[in-house]
Kinemage of the C-alpha trace (Angstrom):
@kinemage 1
@onewidth
@group {chain A} dominant
@subgroup {mainchain}
@vectorlist {calphas} color= white
{ca met a 1} P -22.886 1.246 -19.046
{ca asn a 2} L -19.966 -1.116 -18.470
{ca asp a 3} L -21.334 -4.607 -17.805
{ca asn a 4} L -18.484 -5.263 -15.369
{ca ile a 5} L -19.559 -2.483 -13.001
{ca lys a 6} L -20.894 -4.121 -9.846
{ca ile a 7} L -21.916 -2.859 -6.426
{ca leu a 8} L -19.644 -4.903 -4.201
{ca glu a 9} L -18.252 -4.886 -0.712
{ca gly a 10} L -14.584 -3.945 -0.957
{ca ser a 11} L -13.441 -7.345 0.284
{ca met a 12} L -15.530 -9.158 -2.323
{ca ala a 13} L -14.171 -6.868 -5.032
{ca ile a 14} L -10.621 -7.754 -3.979
{ca ala a 15} L -11.421 -11.485 -4.015
{ca ser a 16} L -12.979 -11.159 -7.475
{ca thr a 17} L -9.882 -9.373 -8.771
{ca val a 18} L -7.541 -11.952 -7.235
{ca lys a 19} L -9.493 -14.541 -9.238
{ca thr a 20} L -8.588 -12.755 -12.486
{ca cys a 21} L -4.878 -12.815 -11.552
{ca lys a 22} L -4.955 -16.633 -11.420
{ca pro a 23} L -2.835 -17.426 -8.352
{ca asn a 24} L -1.740 -21.036 -7.949
{ca ile a 25} L -1.552 -21.026 -4.150
{ca val a 26} L -3.514 -18.921 -1.640
{ca ser a 27} L -2.738 -19.235 2.050
{ca ala a 28} L -4.093 -17.073 4.856
{ca tyr a 29} L -5.393 -16.922 8.397
{ca pro a 30} L -8.626 -15.013 9.071
{ca ile a 31} L -8.377 -11.818 11.105
{ca thr a 32} L -10.711 -8.814 11.285
{ca pro a 33} L -11.200 -6.806 9.066
{ca gln a 34} L -9.434 -8.899 6.436
{ca thr a 35} L -11.495 -12.066 6.855
{ca his a 36} L -14.051 -11.447 4.101
{ca ile a 37} L -11.323 -11.380 1.444
{ca val a 38} L -10.013 -14.881 2.079
{ca glu a 39} L -13.469 -16.174 2.993
{ca asn a 40} L -14.666 -15.228 -0.492
{ca ile a 41} L -11.527 -16.611 -2.145
{ca ala a 42} L -11.904 -19.898 -0.255
{ca lys a 43} L -15.475 -20.192 -1.544
{ca met a 44} L -14.351 -19.459 -5.101
{ca val a 45} L -11.708 -22.184 -4.844
{ca ala a 46} L -14.214 -24.653 -3.370
{ca asp a 47} L -16.694 -23.859 -6.147
{ca gly a 48} L -14.060 -24.340 -8.829
{ca glu a 49} L -14.071 -20.688 -9.902
{ca ile a 50} L -10.360 -20.353 -9.088
{ca lys a 51} L -8.031 -23.164 -10.117
{ca ala a 52} L -5.811 -22.830 -7.075
{ca asp a 53} L -4.968 -24.608 -3.850
{ca tyr a 54} L -6.291 -22.785 -0.795
{ca ile a 55} L -4.346 -23.531 2.385
{ca arg a 56} L -5.927 -22.532 5.682
{ca ala a 57} L -2.903 -21.983 7.875
{ca asp a 58} L -2.797 -22.095 11.667
{ca ser a 59} L -1.395 -18.561 11.910
{ca glu a 60} L -0.299 -15.652 9.779
{ca phe a 61} L 3.326 -16.655 10.237
{ca ser a 62} L 2.505 -20.087 8.827
{ca ala a 63} L 0.476 -18.566 5.986
{ca leu a 64} L 3.359 -16.477 4.697
{ca ser a 65} L 5.871 -19.245 5.339
{ca thr a 66} L 3.716 -21.535 3.191
{ca leu a 67} L 3.759 -19.001 0.367
{ca ile a 68} L 7.522 -18.634 0.633
{ca gly a 69} L 7.858 -22.335 -0.105
{ca ala a 70} L 5.242 -22.221 -2.850
{ca ser a 71} L 6.721 -19.162 -4.546
{ca ala a 72} L 10.176 -20.737 -4.473
{ca thr a 73} L 8.804 -23.609 -6.567
{ca gly a 74} L 7.507 -21.179 -9.205
{ca ala a 75} L 3.898 -20.758 -8.072
{ca arg a 76} L 2.039 -17.441 -8.245
{ca thr a 77} L 0.928 -16.795 -4.665
{ca tyr a 78} L -1.450 -14.567 -2.738
{ca ser a 79} L -2.395 -13.771 0.843
{ca ser a 80} L -4.014 -11.025 2.845
{ca thr a 81} L -3.645 -9.975 6.449
{ca thr a 82} L -3.882 -7.066 8.844
{ca ser a 83} L -2.511 -5.567 12.058
{ca gln a 84} L -1.403 -8.258 14.546
{ca gly a 85} L -1.343 -10.758 11.690
{ca leu a 86} L 1.162 -8.658 9.765
{ca ala a 87} L 3.180 -8.231 12.956
{ca leu a 88} L 3.238 -12.008 13.448
{ca met a 89} L 4.652 -12.334 9.909
{ca phe a 90} L 7.609 -10.085 10.763
{ca glu a 91} L 10.377 -12.678 10.411
{ca ala a 92} L 8.816 -14.187 7.296
{ca leu a 93} L 8.448 -10.746 5.657
{ca phe a 94} L 12.225 -10.413 5.601
{ca asn a 95} L 12.652 -13.998 4.404
{ca ala a 96} L 10.299 -13.441 1.463
{ca ser a 97} L 12.093 -10.284 0.421
{ca gly a 98} L 15.586 -11.615 1.023
{ca met a 99} L 14.837 -14.686 -1.094
{ca arg a 100} L 13.458 -12.392 -3.843
{ca leu a 101} L 10.046 -14.068 -3.961
{ca pro a 102} L 7.300 -12.037 -5.707
{ca ile a 103} L 4.466 -12.789 -3.284
{ca val a 104} L 1.534 -10.366 -3.474
{ca met a 105} L -0.458 -9.623 -0.343
{ca thr a 106} L -3.356 -7.317 0.419
{ca val a 107} L -2.689 -5.588 3.724
{ca val a 108} L -5.914 -4.353 5.267
{ca asn a 109} L -4.681 -1.522 7.439
{ca arg a 110} L -5.707 -1.763 11.098
{ca ala a 111} L -4.398 -0.437 14.407
{ca leu a 112} L -1.910 -2.452 16.448
{ca ser a 113} L -2.268 -3.491 20.088
{ca ala a 114} L -1.971 -2.528 22.880
{ca pro a 115} L -4.541 -1.322 23.727
{ca leu a 116} L -6.564 -3.737 21.599
{ca asn a 117} L -8.279 -2.030 18.688
{ca ile a 118} L -9.791 -3.516 15.529
{ca trp a 119} L -10.333 -0.237 13.657
{ca asn a 120} L -8.365 1.459 10.934
{ca asp a 121} L -5.075 3.222 10.903
{ca gln a 122} L -1.876 2.547 8.943
{ca gln a 123} L 0.520 1.750 11.770
{ca asp a 124} L 0.832 -1.901 10.740
{ca ser a 125} L 2.253 -1.508 7.226
{ca ile a 126} L 4.209 1.646 8.066
{ca ser a 127} L 5.963 -0.331 10.815
{ca val a 128} L 7.381 -2.807 8.253
{ca arg a 129} L 8.330 -0.278 5.580
{ca asp a 130} L 11.967 -1.433 5.762
{ca ala a 131} L 11.241 -5.147 5.259
{ca gly a 132} L 12.040 -4.952 1.538
{ca trp a 133} L 8.445 -5.150 0.281
{ca ile a 134} L 7.009 -2.797 -2.308
{ca gln a 135} L 4.127 -0.893 -0.685
{ca leu a 136} L 1.235 0.612 -2.661
{ca tyr a 137} L -1.648 2.464 -0.964
{ca ala a 138} L -5.191 2.630 -2.386
{ca glu a 139} L -7.533 5.591 -2.073
{ca asp a 140} L -10.713 3.661 -2.924
{ca asn a 141} L -11.899 0.154 -3.729
{ca gln a 142} L -11.425 0.521 -7.481
{ca glu a 143} L -7.790 1.425 -6.958
{ca ala a 144} L -7.343 -1.356 -4.387
{ca cys a 145} L -8.492 -3.846 -7.024
{ca asp a 146} L -6.521 -2.375 -9.922
{ca leu a 147} L -3.287 -2.302 -7.949
{ca leu a 148} L -3.314 -6.115 -7.697
{ca pro a 149} L -2.502 -7.006 -11.340
{ca ile a 150} L -0.062 -4.082 -11.387
{ca ala a 151} L 1.600 -5.504 -8.268
{ca tyr a 152} L 1.981 -8.966 -9.816
{ca lys a 153} L 3.404 -7.533 -13.025
{ca val a 154} L 6.070 -5.557 -11.171
{ca ala a 155} L 6.843 -8.121 -8.462
{ca glu a 156} L 7.351 -10.900 -11.009
{ca asp a 157} L 9.542 -8.789 -13.298
{ca lys a 158} L 12.906 -10.587 -13.435
{ca glu a 159} L 14.734 -7.324 -12.757
{ca ile a 160} L 12.688 -6.737 -9.580
{ca leu a 161} L 11.523 -9.966 -7.854
{ca leu a 162} L 10.325 -8.256 -4.694
{ca pro a 163} L 7.170 -9.110 -2.734
{ca thr a 164} L 4.456 -6.474 -2.756
{ca met a 165} L 1.843 -5.183 -0.324
{ca cys a 166} L -1.313 -3.589 -1.707
{ca cys a 167} L -2.603 -1.609 1.262
{ca met a 168} L -6.235 -0.601 1.803
{ca asp a 169} L -7.929 0.896 4.847
{ca gly a 170} L -9.814 -1.575 6.999
{ca phe a 171} L -13.602 -1.228 7.283
{ca ile a 172} L -13.532 2.153 5.494
{ca leu a 173} L -12.839 0.299 2.244
{ca thr a 174} L -13.108 -3.429 2.959
{ca his a 175} L -16.634 -3.251 4.386
{ca thr a 176} L -17.983 -0.467 2.163
{ca phe a 177} L -20.138 -1.236 -0.868
{ca glu a 178} L -19.095 0.812 -3.905
{ca pro a 179} L -19.415 0.568 -7.677
{ca val a 180} L -16.341 -1.331 -8.869
{ca ile a 181} L -15.259 -2.485 -12.304
{ca ile a 182} L -13.804 -5.969 -11.953
{ca pro a 183} L -11.075 -6.393 -14.590
{ca glu a 184} L -12.002 -8.801 -17.366
{ca glu a 185} L -9.974 -12.010 -17.145
{ca ser a 186} L -9.101 -11.891 -20.846
{ca leu a 187} L -7.680 -8.383 -20.417
{ca val a 188} L -5.788 -9.394 -17.273
{ca asp a 189} L -4.319 -12.302 -19.255
{ca glu a 190} L -3.207 -9.778 -21.887
{ca phe a 191} L -1.705 -7.457 -19.273
{ca leu a 192} L -0.215 -10.016 -16.867
{ca pro a 193} L 1.952 -12.782 -18.360
{ca pro a 194} L 2.290 -16.163 -16.601
{ca phe a 195} L 4.888 -16.354 -13.836
{ca arg a 196} L 7.911 -18.221 -15.186
{ca pro a 197} L 10.915 -17.609 -12.909
{ca asp a 198} L 14.423 -18.560 -13.963
{ca phe a 199} L 15.262 -20.185 -10.627
{ca ile a 200} L 12.983 -22.556 -8.695
{ca leu a 201} L 13.275 -25.352 -6.178
{ca asp a 202} L 13.344 -28.487 -8.316
{ca pro a 203} L 14.739 -31.917 -7.338
{ca ala a 204} L 15.936 -32.333 -10.927
{ca asn a 205} L 18.054 -29.200 -10.632
{ca pro a 206} L 18.871 -28.669 -6.934
{ca leu a 207} L 19.294 -25.096 -5.696
{ca thr a 208} L 19.522 -23.488 -2.272
{ca phe a 209} L 17.249 -20.576 -1.279
{ca gly a 210} L 17.868 -18.423 1.788
{ca ala a 211} L 21.154 -20.095 2.704
{ca tyr a 212} L 23.611 -18.902 5.329
{ca ala a 213} L 25.534 -15.781 4.323
{ca gly a 214} L 28.613 -14.706 6.252
{ca pro a 215} L 29.954 -11.180 6.682
{ca glu a 216} L 31.915 -11.470 3.440
{ca ile a 217} L 28.751 -11.642 1.250
{ca tyr a 218} L 25.732 -10.566 3.358
{ca thr a 219} L 25.952 -6.868 2.455
{ca glu a 220} L 25.812 -7.649 -1.248
{ca phe a 221} L 22.409 -9.305 -0.832
{ca arg a 222} L 21.028 -6.130 0.742
{ca tyr a 223} L 22.708 -4.035 -1.943
{ca gln a 224} L 20.922 -6.006 -4.652
{ca gln a 225} L 17.568 -5.671 -2.863
{ca his a 226} L 18.139 -1.944 -2.501
{ca asn a 227} L 18.872 -1.546 -6.211
{ca ala a 228} L 15.836 -3.618 -7.149
{ca met a 229} L 13.611 -1.390 -5.008
{ca ile a 230} L 14.997 1.721 -6.679
{ca lys a 231} L 14.514 0.178 -10.132
{ca ala a 232} L 10.956 -0.777 -9.156
{ca glu a 233} L 9.971 2.895 -9.320
{ca glu a 234} L 10.258 3.033 -13.111
{ca lys a 235} L 8.780 -0.463 -13.428
{ca ile a 236} L 5.688 0.506 -11.432
{ca glu a 237} L 5.217 3.627 -13.501
{ca lys a 238} L 5.558 1.607 -16.707
{ca ala a 239} L 3.102 -1.031 -15.473
{ca met a 240} L 0.608 1.654 -14.474
{ca asn a 241} L 0.860 3.216 -17.931
{ca glu a 242} L 0.320 -0.175 -19.576
{ca phe a 243} L -2.626 -0.817 -17.279
{ca gly a 244} L -4.160 2.471 -18.382
{ca glu a 245} L -3.774 1.510 -22.033
{ca val a 246} L -5.474 -1.858 -21.509
{ca phe a 247} L -8.174 -0.963 -18.982
{ca gly a 248} L -8.652 2.783 -19.445
{ca arg a 249} L -8.000 3.661 -15.790
{ca glu a 250} L -4.884 5.673 -15.057
{ca tyr a 251} L -2.719 5.612 -11.941
{ca gly a 252} L 0.618 7.053 -10.923
{ca leu a 253} L 3.268 6.702 -8.251
{ca ile a 254} L 1.926 10.023 -7.041
{ca asp a 255} L -1.067 12.081 -8.110
{ca glu a 256} L -2.105 15.693 -7.671
{ca tyr a 257} L -5.361 17.504 -7.077
{ca arg a 258} L -5.781 21.269 -7.565
{ca leu a 259} L -2.060 21.726 -7.042
{ca asp a 260} L -1.127 24.032 -9.954
{ca asp a 261} L -1.558 27.348 -8.118
{ca ala a 262} L -1.494 26.123 -4.514
{ca asp a 263} L 0.182 28.042 -1.700
{ca ile a 264} L -0.247 25.062 0.635
{ca val a 265} L 0.106 21.410 -0.336
{ca ile a 266} L -1.514 18.601 1.670
{ca ile a 267} L 0.302 15.260 1.402
{ca ser a 268} L -1.331 11.990 2.411
{ca met a 269} L -2.193 8.454 1.299
{ca gly a 270} L -5.065 6.003 1.541
{ca ser a 271} L -8.796 6.565 1.928
{ca leu a 272} L -8.236 9.753 3.924
{ca leu a 273} L -7.714 11.502 0.593
{ca gly a 274} L -11.451 11.453 -0.140
{ca thr a 275} L -12.205 13.590 2.901
{ca ile a 276} L -9.241 15.832 2.166
{ca lys a 277} L -10.444 16.449 -1.411
{ca asp a 278} L -13.881 17.520 -0.172
{ca ala a 279} L -12.267 19.855 2.356
{ca val a 280} L -9.983 21.320 -0.297
{ca asp a 281} L -12.953 22.000 -2.573
{ca glu a 282} L -14.689 23.952 0.199
{ca met a 283} L -11.526 25.873 1.092
{ca arg a 284} L -11.028 26.763 -2.567
{ca glu a 285} L -14.521 28.286 -2.582
{ca asp a 286} L -13.362 30.469 0.320
{ca gly a 287} L -10.311 31.592 -1.651
{ca ile a 288} L -7.743 29.436 0.153
{ca lys a 289} L -5.249 28.111 -2.393
{ca val a 290} L -4.611 24.595 -1.133
{ca gly a 291} L -3.892 21.482 -3.194
{ca ile a 292} L -3.138 17.812 -2.661
{ca leu a 293} L -0.260 15.484 -3.421
{ca lys a 294} L -1.348 11.866 -3.157
{ca ile a 295} L 1.249 9.191 -2.448
{ca thr a 296} L 0.401 5.793 -3.947
{ca ser a 297} L 3.879 4.270 -3.969
{ca tyr a 298} L 5.383 4.509 -0.490
{ca arg a 299} L 8.022 1.894 -1.202
{ca pro a 300} L 9.745 2.663 -3.494
{ca phe a 301} L 9.513 6.285 -2.367
{ca pro a 302} L 9.473 8.521 -5.485
{ca lys a 303} L 11.328 11.403 -3.873
{ca glu a 304} L 12.350 13.218 -7.062
{ca lys a 305} L 8.816 13.139 -8.433
{ca ile a 306} L 7.528 14.437 -5.115
{ca tyr a 307} L 10.078 17.234 -5.060
{ca asn a 308} L 9.307 18.307 -8.613
{ca lys a 309} L 5.598 18.574 -7.780
{ca ile a 310} L 5.902 20.615 -4.589
{ca lys a 311} L 9.007 22.742 -5.062
{ca gly a 312} L 8.166 26.415 -4.877
{ca ile a 313} L 5.164 25.855 -2.593
{ca glu a 314} L 5.566 27.698 0.686
{ca lys a 315} L 3.996 25.266 3.175
{ca gly a 316} L 3.161 21.582 3.280
{ca ile a 317} L 0.864 19.630 5.588
{ca val a 318} L 1.275 15.878 6.039
{ca phe a 319} L -1.777 14.020 7.333
{ca glu a 320} L -1.208 10.398 8.282
{ca lys a 321} L -2.666 7.570 10.329
{ca asp a 322} L 0.485 6.401 12.078
{ca val a 323} L 2.998 7.682 14.590
{ca ser a 324} L 6.719 7.088 14.962
{ca ile a 325} L 6.805 7.313 18.718
{ca gly a 326} L 8.999 10.199 19.847
{ca thr a 327} L 10.136 11.292 16.371
{ca gly a 328} L 7.017 12.258 14.402
{ca ala a 329} L 5.403 9.959 11.831
{ca gly a 330} L 6.528 7.723 8.975
{ca leu a 331} L 5.515 9.680 5.883
{ca leu a 332} L 6.502 12.999 7.451
{ca asn a 333} L 9.962 11.731 8.365
{ca asp a 334} L 10.513 10.226 4.913
{ca leu a 335} L 9.465 13.464 3.238
{ca lys a 336} L 11.820 15.500 5.393
{ca ala a 337} L 14.685 13.152 4.552
{ca ala a 338} L 13.849 13.211 0.830
{ca leu a 339} L 13.672 16.994 0.680
{ca tyr a 340} L 16.668 17.710 2.913
{ca gly a 341} L 19.166 20.022 1.249
{ca lys a 342} L 16.937 20.771 -1.748
{ca lys a 343} L 15.967 24.311 -2.693
{ca gln a 344} L 12.483 25.846 -2.718
{ca thr a 345} L 10.928 23.114 -0.592
{ca pro a 346} L 7.859 23.773 1.570
{ca phe a 347} L 8.134 23.908 5.320
{ca leu a 348} L 6.410 20.708 6.439
{ca tyr a 349} L 3.897 20.423 9.253
{ca gly a 350} L 2.877 16.932 10.331
{ca phe a 351} L -0.421 15.841 11.834
{ca val a 352} L -1.316 12.427 13.241
{ca leu a 353} L -5.040 11.713 13.041
{ca gly a 354} L -7.534 8.907 12.711
{ca leu a 355} L -5.613 6.489 14.928
{ca gly a 356} L -7.590 3.460 16.018
{ca gly a 357} L -10.441 4.391 13.693
{ca arg a 358} L -11.161 7.830 15.177
{ca asp a 359} L -13.352 9.737 12.750
{ca val a 360} L -11.721 12.403 10.585
{ca gly a 361} L -14.012 15.146 9.323
{ca met a 362} L -13.552 17.978 6.882
{ca asn a 363} L -13.424 20.467 9.759
{ca asp a 364} L -10.365 18.674 11.137
{ca ile a 365} L -8.599 19.234 7.819
{ca lys a 366} L -9.735 22.852 7.507
{ca asp a 367} L -8.784 23.678 11.103
{ca ala a 368} L -5.278 22.322 10.549
{ca val a 369} L -4.880 24.392 7.385
{ca lys a 370} L -6.070 27.482 9.256
{ca lys a 371} L -3.490 26.913 12.000
{ca val a 372} L -0.737 26.479 9.432
{ca lys a 373} L -1.737 29.710 7.694
{ca thr a 374} L -1.675 31.624 10.983
{ca leu a 375} L 1.348 29.761 12.404
{ca glu a 376} L -0.608 28.828 15.536
{ca leu a 377} L 1.130 25.487 15.990
{ca glu a 378} L 4.400 23.593 16.169
{ca asp a 379} L 5.649 21.574 13.194
{ca phe a 380} L 4.183 18.292 14.485
{ca gly a 381} L 1.137 17.345 16.497
{ca phe a 382} L -1.954 15.220 17.047
{ca ile a 383} L -5.441 16.175 15.913
{ca asn a 384} L -8.550 15.817 18.100
{ca leu a 385} L -6.879 14.766 21.339
{ca arg a 386} L -9.282 14.358 24.246
{ca lys a 387} L -9.032 17.425 26.479
{ca glu a 388} L -8.343 15.455 29.667
{ca val a 389} L -4.949 14.303 28.328
{ca leu a 390} L -3.750 17.772 27.346
């Protein structure tokens, strides 16, 4: 048995993994269900387990703004937030990305107000998908932990220099106790080199970060960010492969489950995949050939890899915990755009479910597959709506 296997609450596992990544500055503001992460990190700093400065900010906007300054001086930085906290960071999210600062942040996915809701869905991070941050989505607590050193390695790559969100579902993962292998610090040191940027704020060598850019040069900044995000796809894949070699746990930009002979492919991301896998296993026993394509990297969006995995499959079902009001949902719309004009692509049906923490059961998944097989539905809809609103 691996001595590093521990039964930990997801939040504690994240805090323990952050410790192994050796950040210099941690700044955050507590907000449910993210609080336990930074609460545990603050205790580790106070107890001398992490040699870092912990800054308790007065808001999430201040927390990220603090890290922007710290990262610009060459510090490795970390934060975590959720929902309204991520929304409050909106301006600073673009500043961090535009200044090419490799901040890493755990985003604990939670519904946005109004109405007020503290439970899980993925509307918060999906809503800032165009802010120039890499976005990686974890299926379980082990993956949520392992994505952190991978995120630092990619974000701090001098050809990338983009901030990164490691997204995990609130309560479902953060407050669940699971067996988790915390990466050994010596192995993390081997995998993740120290952060040594070429350009920092230094009085001895004055530079300007985030200066005014007129129409004659502004577009070029966005062009460079765009290219870095595209290049990040191969960098993430390389980092994941290296992680597998060092730690023995393998990850990919996408992953598949029982997809080889599938007539229907289910596409999703996050903790929902556990329920979907159980439903697929039961449907397979009934002779229904359905498989899964898991999306881990949402930004960058590995469209060619996705296409190569699902081309030739007749129908696709996208399950997601967000809605793009009036137009469908984020992952569904991105998939349609990525597959537009390509041959042998599945016809995609999109389902919004689990908003605001509403329970998603295997029967919900199986019922949707049944409707797709019998064509008893439109190409987009909501699952489990209360009858009085229909």
